[in-house]
ZAKEPA-680711 format. One line per 5 residues: number of its first residue (from 1); for each residue y, z, x of N, C-alpha, C. Coordinates in Angstrom, 2 decimals, decimal comma. Atoms other than C-alpha are relative to their C-alpha. Layout:
NUM	Y Z X Y Z X Y Z X | ...
END
This chain:
1	-1,06 0,80 -0,60 89,32 142,61 146,46 1,19 -0,06 -0,98 | -1,21 0,07 0,82 92,91 142,68 145,19 0,34 -1,45 -0,33 | -0,49 1,34 0,35 94,33 139,71 143,34 1,14 -0,36 0,93 | -1,02 0,44 -0,95 96,54 137,68 145,62 1,05 -0,84 -0,72 | -1,06 0,69 0,75 99,91 136,62 144,15 0,22 -1,46 0,39
6	-0,24 1,38 -0,43 100,16 133,43 146,22 -0,95 -0,96 -0,71 | 0,96 0,88 0,64 97,02 132,03 144,58 0,40 -0,39 -1,42 | -0,48 0,38 1,31 98,79 132,03 141,22 0,75 -1,34 0,06 | -0,68 1,29 -0,16 100,71 129,05 142,62 -0,99 -1,15 -0,17 | 1,03 1,03 0,21 97,43 127,11 142,58 -0,13 -0,27 -1,49
11	0,07 0,18 1,46 97,23 127,72 138,82 1,20 -0,80 -0,49 | -1,21 0,73 0,39 100,80 126,47 138,48 -0,10 -1,47 0,35 | 0,16 1,40 -0,41 100,02 123,29 140,43 -1,02 -0,70 -0,89 | 0,99 0,58 0,91 96,95 122,74 138,27 0,67 -0,41 -1,31 | -0,71 0,30 1,26 99,15 122,91 135,17 0,93 -1,20 0,17
16	-0,91 1,12 -0,27 101,72 120,56 136,73 -0,74 -1,34 0,03 | 0,78 1,23 -0,16 99,00 118,01 137,48 -0,90 -0,29 -1,20 | 0,82 0,21 1,18 97,31 118,39 134,09 -1,48 0,23 0,26 | 1,39 -0,29 -0,36 94,14 119,74 135,69 -0,44 1,33 -0,61 | 0,60 -1,23 0,50 91,82 122,42 134,32 -1,02 0,49 1,02
21	1,08 -0,49 -0,87 89,21 124,59 136,00 -1,16 -0,98 -0,01 | 1,12 0,93 0,10 86,60 122,18 134,69 0,25 -1,29 0,77 | -0,27 1,27 -0,68 88,32 119,06 136,00 0,05 0,18 1,52 | -0,05 -0,26 -1,45 89,03 120,58 139,43 -1,41 0,26 0,52 | 1,38 -0,26 -0,38 85,45 121,83 139,55 -0,78 -1,30 0,17
26	0,70 1,28 -0,06 84,09 118,36 138,81 0,43 -0,82 1,21 | -0,53 0,84 -1,08 86,34 116,69 141,37 -0,26 0,57 1,39 | 0,20 -0,62 -1,30 85,69 119,21 144,16 -1,45 0,37 0,28 | 1,38 -0,45 -0,19 82,06 120,15 143,57 -0,12 1,51 0,11 | 0,02 -1,47 0,01 83,00 123,84 143,43 -0,29 0,41 -1,44
31	0,34 -0,39 1,37 81,40 125,54 140,43 1,21 0,63 -0,70 | -1,10 -0,57 0,78 83,75 126,63 137,64 0,11 1,50 0,26 | 0,00 -1,44 -0,22 82,73 130,26 138,11 0,56 0,35 1,38 | -0,47 -0,25 -1,36 83,30 130,17 141,87 1,48 -0,33 0,14 | -1,40 0,40 -0,06 86,59 128,31 141,51 0,89 1,03 -0,69
36	-0,75 -1,02 0,73 87,81 130,84 138,95 0,13 1,27 0,84 | -0,03 -1,20 -0,85 86,86 133,74 141,23 0,96 -0,18 1,17 | -0,85 0,26 -1,16 88,67 132,14 144,16 1,48 -0,05 -0,40 | -1,39 0,11 0,45 91,84 131,29 142,23 0,54 1,36 -0,45 | -0,41 -1,32 0,46 91,90 134,81 140,79 -0,09 1,06 1,09
41	0,00 -0,92 -1,14 91,53 136,36 144,25 -1,20 0,91 0,08 | 1,20 -0,83 -0,03 88,06 137,78 143,64 -0,92 -0,37 1,15 | 0,71 0,44 -1,19 86,58 135,77 146,50 0,92 -0,96 0,75 | -0,87 0,81 -0,86 87,97 133,63 149,31 -0,41 -1,47 0,03 | 0,25 1,42 -0,24 88,30 129,87 149,70 -0,39 -0,17 1,46
46	0,23 0,37 -1,39 86,74 128,42 152,83 0,85 -1,24 0,30 | -0,86 1,11 -0,42 88,47 125,65 154,78 -0,32 -1,29 -0,75 | 0,40 1,23 0,69 86,48 122,81 153,19 0,43 0,03 -1,46 | -0,42 -0,13 1,39 87,20 124,13 149,69 1,50 -0,18 -0,14 | -1,46 0,18 0,02 90,91 124,34 150,45 0,35 -1,48 0,13
51	-0,25 1,43 -0,18 90,85 120,74 151,67 -0,29 -0,77 -1,29 | 0,37 0,70 1,24 89,09 119,60 148,47 1,02 0,27 -1,11 | -0,97 -0,36 1,04 91,47 121,49 146,17 1,34 -0,67 0,29 | -1,25 0,65 -0,37 94,47 120,16 148,08 -0,03 -1,49 -0,33 | 0,13 1,41 0,32 93,17 116,62 147,64 0,16 -0,26 -1,49
56	-0,09 0,17 1,45 92,83 117,03 143,88 1,40 0,30 -0,51 | -1,30 -0,45 0,51 96,17 118,80 143,43 1,18 -0,57 0,77 | -1,06 0,64 -0,79 98,17 116,63 145,86 0,84 1,03 0,76 | -0,68 -1,00 -0,83 99,02 119,56 148,12 -0,05 -0,53 1,43 | -0,08 0,57 -1,35 100,21 118,24 151,48 -0,35 1,07 1,05
61	0,30 -0,91 -1,10 99,31 119,76 154,84 1,13 0,99 0,21 | -1,16 -0,86 -0,18 102,83 121,15 155,03 0,09 1,08 -1,08 | -0,07 -0,93 1,12 102,39 122,91 151,67 -1,17 0,99 -0,06 | 1,20 -0,85 0,10 99,00 124,55 152,32 0,35 1,47 0,08 | -0,33 -1,43 -0,14 100,55 127,83 153,46 0,71 0,56 -1,22
66	-0,68 -0,45 1,23 102,59 128,00 150,24 -1,05 0,38 -1,04 | 1,00 -0,20 1,04 99,45 127,82 148,09 -1,15 0,89 0,42 | 1,18 -0,72 -0,45 96,83 129,52 150,25 0,29 1,06 1,05 | -0,34 -0,99 -1,01 98,72 131,92 152,55 -0,60 1,35 -0,37 | 0,56 -1,33 0,20 96,97 135,25 152,93 0,96 1,01 0,64
71	-0,89 -1,03 -0,53 99,12 138,33 153,37 1,46 -0,26 -0,28 | -1,38 0,32 0,35 102,26 136,70 151,97 0,12 0,07 -1,52 | -0,17 -0,12 1,46 103,51 137,64 148,51 1,07 -0,93 -0,50
END
């Protein structure tokens, strides 16, 4: 699977919010390894995982497509 440029925005939001892979993992229940793979485009987020990450990173419903859009660079 190719890395997806839009997912790099998730890393940026994590930095803005002072969150790390470990802290997001703890707050969402997604393992650090799985979260890393998903953020780096090696595997896909499911809907529930997106909802959890959005809750931790204060991503509104209107912003979801900015952070998780597939097929948009």
